[in-house]
C-alpha positions in Angstrom: 179.9 172.0 46.9 176.3 171.7 47.9 177.2 172.8 51.5 178.9 175.9 50.2 175.9 176.8 48.1 173.6 176.2 51.0 175.7 178.4 53.3 175.8 181.2 50.6 172.1 181.0 50.3 171.6 181.2 54.0 173.9 184.2 54.2 172.0 185.9 51.3 168.7 185.2 52.9 169.8 186.7 56.2 170.9 189.9 54.6 167.7 190.0 52.4 165.6 189.8 55.7 167.7 192.3 57.4 167.5 194.8 54.5 163.8 194.1 54.1 163.1 194.8 57.8 165.3 198.0 57.8 163.7 199.4 54.7 160.2 198.4 55.9 160.8 200.3 59.1 162.0 203.3 57.2 159.1 203.4 54.8 156.7 202.8 57.6 157.8 205.8 59.6 157.9 207.9 56.5 154.4 207.1 55.5 153.2 207.7 59.1 154.9 211.1 59.1 153.4 212.0 55.7 149.9 211.0 56.8 150.3 213.1 59.9 151.4 216.0 57.7 148.4 215.6 55.4 146.0 215.4 58.4 147.4 218.7 59.8 147.2 220.4 56.4 143.5 219.5 55.9 142.8 220.3 59.5 144.2 223.8 59.1 143.0 224.4 55.5 139.4 223.8 56.3 139.6 226.3 59.2 141.5 228.9 57.3 139.7 228.7 54.0 136.1 228.1 55.2 133.8 225.3 54.1 132.9 226.7 50.8 136.5 227.3 49.6 137.7 224.1 51.2 135.1 222.2 49.2 136.6 223.5 46.0 140.0 222.5 47.2 138.7 219.0 48.2 137.3 218.6 44.6 140.7 219.5 43.1 142.5 217.0 45.4 140.0 214.4 44.4 141.0 214.8 40.8 144.7 214.5 41.9 143.8 211.3 43.8 141.9 209.7 40.8 144.8 210.5 38.4 147.3 209.1 40.8 146.2 205.6 39.7 148.0 205.8 36.2 150.9 207.4 38.0 151.1 204.5 40.4 150.9 202.2 37.4 153.9 203.9 35.9 155.8 203.8 39.2 155.1 200.1 39.7 156.2 199.2 36.2 159.4 201.2 36.4 160.1 199.6 39.8 159.8 196.1 38.6 161.8 196.7 35.4 164.7 198.4 37.4 164.5 195.8 40.1 165.0 192.9 37.6 167.6 194.7 35.5 171.4 194.1 35.6 174.1 196.8 35.9 174.6 197.0 32.1 171.0 197.8 31.5 170.5 200.2 34.4 171.8 203.3 32.6 169.6 202.7 29.5 166.5 202.2 31.7 167.2 205.4 33.6 167.6 207.4 30.4 164.4 206.0 29.1 162.5 206.7 32.3 163.6 210.4 32.3 162.6 210.8 28.7 159.1 209.1 29.2 158.5 211.1 32.3 159.3 214.4 30.5 157.0 213.4 27.6 154.1 212.6 29.8 154.5 215.7 31.9 154.8 218.0 28.9 151.7 216.3 27.4 149.7 217.0 30.5 150.8 220.7 30.6 149.7 221.1 27.0 146.4 219.4 27.7 145.8 222.0 30.5 145.7 224.8 27.9 142.6 223.2 26.4 141.0 221.5 29.4 141.5 223.9 32.3 138.7 226.3 31.4 136.2 223.5 31.1 137.4 221.9 34.4 137.1 225.3 36.1 133.6 225.7 34.8 132.5 222.2 35.8 133.8 222.6 39.3 132.3 226.2 39.5 135.8 227.7 40.2 136.1 231.2 38.9 139.9 231.3 39.0 141.2 229.3 36.0 144.8 229.8 37.2 144.0 227.4 40.1 143.0 224.7 37.7 146.2 225.4 35.6 148.2 224.8 38.9 146.1 221.5 39.3 147.3 220.3 35.9 150.9 221.3 36.7 150.7 219.3 40.0 149.5 216.3 38.1 152.2 216.6 35.5 154.9 216.9 38.0 153.4 214.0 40.0 153.9 211.7 37.0 157.6 212.6 36.8 158.0 212.1 40.6 156.3 208.7 40.3 158.6 207.6 37.5 161.7 208.7 39.3 160.7 207.2 42.6 160.1 203.9 40.6 163.8 204.0 39.7 164.8 204.7 43.3 162.6 201.8 44.5 164.0 199.4 42.0 167.5 200.4 42.9 166.7 199.7 46.6 167.6 203.3 47.5 164.8 203.6 50.0 166.4 206.5 52.0 166.4 208.7 48.9 162.9 207.4 48.0 161.7 208.3 51.5 163.3 211.7 51.4 161.4 212.5 48.2 158.2 211.6 49.9 158.9 213.7 52.9 159.8 216.7 50.7 156.5 216.5 49.0 154.4 215.9 52.1 156.2 218.3 54.4 156.5 220.9 51.6 152.8 220.8 51.0 152.1 221.3 54.7 154.5 224.2 55.2 154.1 226.0 51.9 150.4 225.4 51.6 149.4 226.6 55.0 151.9 229.5 54.9 150.5 230.7 51.5 147.0 230.4 52.7 147.8 232.4 55.8 149.7 235.1 53.8 147.6 235.4 50.7 144.5 233.4 51.2 142.3 231.4 48.7 142.4 228.1 47.0 145.0 229.3 44.6 147.5 229.7 47.4 146.9 226.1 48.5 147.4 224.7 45.0 150.5 226.9 44.6 152.0 225.4 47.8 151.1 221.8 46.6 152.5 222.3 43.1 155.7 223.7 44.6 156.1 220.9 46.9 155.6 218.3 44.1 158.1 220.2 42.0 160.7 220.2 44.7 160.2 216.4 45.4 160.3 215.7 41.6 163.5 217.7 41.2 165.1 215.9 44.1 164.2 212.5 42.8 165.5 213.5 39.3 168.9 214.6 40.7 169.1 211.3 42.5 168.5 209.1 39.4 170.5 211.4 37.0 173.7 209.8 35.6 174.8 208.5 32.3 177.9 206.3 32.4 177.6 204.7 28.9 175.5 205.8 25.9 174.3 202.3 24.8 171.0 201.7 23.1 168.5 199.2 24.4 165.5 197.5 22.9 162.1 196.5 24.4 160.3 193.3 24.2 157.0 194.9 23.4 154.7 191.9 24.0 156.0 191.3 27.6 156.1 195.0 28.4 152.5 195.5 27.2 151.5 192.5 29.3 153.0 194.2 32.3 151.5 197.5 31.6 148.0 196.1 31.0 148.1 193.7 34.0 149.4 196.4 36.3 146.9 198.9 35.1 143.9 196.7 35.6 145.1 195.3 38.9 145.7 198.8 40.5 142.5 200.2 39.0 140.5 197.3 40.5 142.1 197.7 43.9 141.5 201.5 43.8 137.8 200.9 43.0 137.6 198.4 45.9 139.2 201.0 48.1 137.1 204.0 47.2 134.1 202.9 45.0 131.8 201.6 47.8 131.8 205.1 49.5 130.7 206.8 46.3 128.0 204.2 45.6 126.6 204.4 49.2 126.6 208.1 49.0 124.5 208.0 45.8 122.2 205.1 46.6 121.2 205.4 50.3 119.6 208.1 52.5 121.8 210.8 53.9 122.0 209.3 57.5 122.9 205.9 56.2 125.6 207.4 53.9 126.9 209.5 56.8 127.4 206.5 59.1 129.1 204.6 56.3 131.3 207.5 55.6 132.4 207.5 59.2 133.3 203.8 59.0 135.1 204.4 55.8 137.5 206.7 57.6 138.5 203.8 59.8 138.7 201.5 56.8 141.1 203.9 55.0 143.2 204.1 58.2 143.5 200.3 58.1 144.6 200.4 54.4 147.1 203.3 55.1 148.5 201.4 58.1 149.9 198.7 55.8 150.4 200.8 52.6 154.1 200.9 53.3 154.4 197.2 52.7 153.8 197.1 48.9 156.3 200.0 48.5 159.0 197.6 49.9 157.7 194.3 48.6 157.4 195.3 44.9 161.1 196.2 44.4 162.5 193.5 46.7 160.7 190.5 44.9 161.6 192.1 41.5 165.3 192.2 42.5 165.2 188.6 43.8 163.4 187.5 40.7 166.0 189.2 38.5 168.8 187.4 40.5 166.9 184.0 40.3 166.4 183.9 44.1 163.3 182.6 45.9 160.7 185.4 46.5 158.1 183.5 48.5 159.9 183.6 51.9 160.2 187.4 51.8 156.6 187.8 50.7 155.5 185.7 53.7 157.6 187.7 56.0 156.2 191.0 54.9 152.6 189.9 54.8 153.0 188.5 58.3 154.0 192.0 59.4 150.9 193.4 57.8 148.6 190.8 59.3 150.1 191.5 62.8 149.3 195.2 62.4 145.8 194.5 61.2 145.2 192.1 64.1 146.1 194.8 66.6 143.7 197.2 64.9 140.8 194.9 64.7 141.3 193.9 68.3 141.0 197.6 69.4 137.8 197.9 67.2 136.4 194.8 68.7 136.9 196.0 72.3 135.7 199.6 71.9 134.0 200.2 68.5 131.9 203.2 69.8 135.0 204.9 71.4 137.1 204.4 68.3 134.3 205.9 66.0 133.8 208.8 68.4 137.4 209.6 68.6 138.0 209.5 64.9 134.7 210.8 63.4 132.9 212.4 66.3 130.1 211.4 68.7 127.5 211.5 65.9 129.2 208.5 64.2 128.8 206.2 67.2 125.6 204.9 65.6 127.7 202.9 63.2 129.5 201.1 66.1 127.5 197.8 65.6 128.8 197.5 62.1 132.3 198.7 62.5 133.9 195.3 63.3 132.3 193.7 60.2 133.4 196.6 58.0 136.9 196.6 59.4 137.2 192.9 58.8 136.4 193.5 55.1 139.0 196.2 54.9 141.7 193.8 56.4 140.9 191.3 53.7 141.3 194.0 51.1 144.6 195.1 52.7 145.9 191.6 52.4 144.6 191.4 48.8 146.6 194.5 47.9 149.8 193.0 49.3 149.3 189.7 47.4 148.5 191.6 44.2 151.7 193.6 44.4 153.6 190.3 44.9 151.9 189.0 41.8 153.0 192.2 39.9 156.5 192.0 41.1 156.8 188.4 40.0 155.0 189.0 36.7 152.1 186.7 37.6 149.0 188.5 36.1 146.5 185.7 35.9 144.7 187.1 39.0 143.8 190.4 37.2 140.9 189.1 35.3 139.1 187.4 38.2 139.9 190.5 40.4 138.3 192.9 38.0 135.3 190.6 37.6 134.8 190.4 41.4 135.0 194.2 41.7 132.4 194.5 38.9 130.2 192.0 40.8 130.6 194.0 44.0 129.3 197.2 42.2 126.3 195.4 40.8 125.5 193.8 44.1 125.6 197.0 45.9 123.3 198.5 43.4 120.9 195.7 43.9 121.3 195.3 47.7 121.5 198.6 49.6 118.3 198.7 51.6 120.3 198.7 54.8 123.9 198.9 56.1 123.7 195.2 56.9 123.0 194.3 53.2 125.8 196.5 51.9 128.3 195.0 54.4 127.3 191.5 53.4 128.3 192.4 49.9 131.5 194.1 50.9 132.6 191.3 53.2 131.9 188.6 50.7 133.4 190.4 47.8 136.6 191.4 49.6 137.1 188.0 51.2 136.5 186.1 47.9 138.9 188.5 46.2 141.6 187.7 48.6 141.4 184.0 48.4 141.0 183.9 44.6 144.0 186.3 44.1 146.1 184.4 46.7 145.3 181.0 45.1 146.0 182.2 41.5 149.2 183.8 42.4 150.3 180.8 44.5 149.5 178.3 41.6 151.2 180.6 39.2 154.3 180.4 41.3 154.2 176.6 41.4 153.7 176.4 37.6 156.7 178.8 37.0 158.8 176.7 39.3 157.8 173.6 37.4 158.7 175.2 34.1 162.1 176.4 35.5 163.0 172.8 36.3 163.1 172.1 32.6 163.7 175.5 30.9 166.2 178.2 31.6 165.1 180.9 33.9 163.9 184.2 32.1 165.7 187.3 33.2 165.1 190.9 32.5 166.4 190.4 29.0 162.9 189.2 28.3 161.8 192.8 28.8 164.8 194.9 28.1 168.1 193.9 26.5 171.1 196.2 26.2 172.7 196.0 22.7 176.0 197.0 24.1 176.2 193.9 26.2 178.4 191.1 24.8 176.5 188.5 22.7 176.8 184.9 23.9 175.8 181.8 22.2 
């Protein structure tokens, strides 16, 4: 009997790795295509609109980027819940997701009626309609994020990738076309809103389906813990990814901030190069956890892929830092070459922290969140105190990001060991701890 179970586990593990590799490759090529499309869009928009109009468009896009954090939180929560759910609970979860997404989107549209004029005035944009389109884009983005969370949790990565391509490709095609035909920032935002609308509609059609009208109830305490933990974790990671550039811009002379900004482009490329891994890792480990299967081997497999990519990138930077900077940011940025390897190393530590944090979210281990937020707060304070030179700033970033990785990894690992020890004496907790379908048969 034990041999049969071992053989079954080996076969299951083989298919889990095969699926993970196939889905990882799919999401990788999708994110590469989307990043290329975004680069082409901004490359064309800045030349077609001019610097002054493009600066307004960049400010609007910055707002979309900031508000993508709560949308990402919603997507991550939906992904983990759907990934852990059984077939009986799936329909109820999908219905609830559609209703919640509709409620959030409608609320944002209503807020636009009151906030759009003030936002337009603050950004010195005379065309209020453009800001209304901004709020519409944000509202539709929340719906798209919720529906994509369902697709991720269901392991439907082909449909998930198609939704991303529709948004990225639609923004490129419609945005630049409308700018060329009509001109102005409003044309660019119209193209963006249309692309997000198409992607959201596509994802909605993919998740639509009601096979049984059963009710379900929510374990509020566990769901709130998941929501709070995910929110603070992703917010801290977003601050680590973007906050240093804002602080350096505010605290240092223009030439120092310019060099740091050039390095930050390389840093964001490192983060984006492995950003596809959490998109696969989160639903995979949630599904394995729901099926009471080991999650650590798959996590180690995916983080090894991310580490291999980062090693190739850091090797290129070590060999030719000035050439890399000149190619990406222009010849004027070559002055940051002596610091690039150090900064890139810090970004690699942050990239690994992001992967580990998503593993913690997927396995409902949130003990790392408090220390992670505290470390990011310490980084902010330290940069405010030590910013006399790039060397001082990089010392803070390297120490903070490295410390964050080891602390997060240690806490998530120890949390897994503690959970394993508890599972040896108590029954495993399934998704019924979060959502239970009242139509399911009651057992005693």
